[in-house]
N, C-alpha and C positions, 0 to 999 in steps of 0.2 A: 504494500500500500504506500509506503514511504517513497519508493522509487517512482510510482505512478504520480504522486504529488509533486516530487521534484521535477519530473518530466513535464507535468502540466504547467508548473510555474515557469520553467525555462521556455516552453512553447508560448506562453502568454507574453513573456518579455520579448521574445523574437517577433511575435505577431504585432506588437505595438511599435516595433522599429527602434526601440530604445537602445539595442545593442547591435543592430544590423551593421552599422558602419564599423564598429570595433571588431566584430566577429568576421568581417570580410578580410580576405587576404591571409588568413591563417593557413599554414601548411596542413593538408589533410592528415598528416602523420602526428600532428601536435596533440598532446593531451592537456586540456586546459581546465578540467573540472574534477575535483576530488569526489564530488557527490554523484556525478553522472559521467562516468568515463567515456561514454560515446558521444557526449555533447560537444558542440563547437561553440558554446557560449562560455566565455571565461567566468570563473567564479566571482572575480572582483566586480564584474559588471552586474551580474544577476543577484549577487549577495544573498544566495539562498539560505545562508545560515545567519544572516543578520549583518549589521554594519560592522566595519572594522573597529578594532580596539582604539580607544582614545590615546593618541600619542602627542606629547608636548614637544615643542621645538626647543632644542638645547641652546641656551643662551649664556653658557658659562657657569651656571650654578645648578646643582642637582638637589631636588627635594625628595623626601621619602614618599613611598607608595605612589610613584609616578613613573609612567613609561615615557621615554624620550626617543624621538627619531633623530639620529645623527646623520646628516647628509654625507655623501661620499666626499673624500678629500684626497685625491690621488697624490698631491704633493707630500702628504703626511703618510702615504702608504695605504690609505683606505680607499679602494677603488669602487666600493659599493656601499650604500647606506646600511645602517644597522639600527636595531632597536635595543635600548638599554632600560631595564626596569630596576629601580632602586627600592630595596626593602626599607622597613622602618629604621633599622640600625644596621650598620656594617661593622662587624667585629674586626679589631685590629689584626692585620696579617691574613685576613680571609682572602679567598680566591674569587674569581669570577666564573660563574657557570655559563658556558657557551654551548649553544645548540644551534646548528645550521638549519635553515629552512628547507629541509629535505622533503619537500611536498610531493615529489614524484611527478610533477607536471612539466614535461619537456615541451619546448616550443611555445609555451604560454607567454602572453604579454608580461612585461616586467611588473606591471601593477598587480597582477595576480600573485606573484611571489611576495610582493610587499604586503598584500592583504593577509596571506597566510602566515608570514613571518611575524606580523604585529599580533595576530591572534595567538600564535604559538608562544611568543614572548610573554604575553599577559598570563597565559596558562602556566608557564614555567614558574611565575611568581606564586600563584596559588598552590601549585603542586610541590614546589621545592623551596623557592627563595624566601618565603616568609618563615619557614622552619629553619633554614640554614643561615639566615642573615647574611646573604651574599647577593651581589648584583647579578642579574641575568642579562646576557647579551645574545641577540639573534641577528646574525648578518643576513642580508638579502642578496642571495646569489642568483643570477639568471641561469636558466637551464635550456640552452639552445638545442636544436635538433641535432646539430653536428658539432 
């Protein structure tokens, strides 16, 4: 039943033309949806699981219980953006928990990877970060077809 509902929602979004422009031009080999592997509608467009997690812009200071999106900075060695979630407190000498956005979506638009990386980073906080008192970092890596 859930698969039917997801398919109906994706069909409704396509029928309204809301994603037709973005869905055009995707390689037919691309996998762009975690919820419906046969779909050509990228998850970040249809947002079948809801809006993306709230991310604040990093402006030099970090506040607890906030997720920040840090933009790419190739000059500093960061070629892709990443999400950083700060716990309530950070213990002295603690590590950073890093989990890549291994969403399994090859050939998907970069925005789809950002969508899932933000959601995963927020989930890391609830699963681990608040118990470990350590920051969580999720880089956003593209996954091209080749």
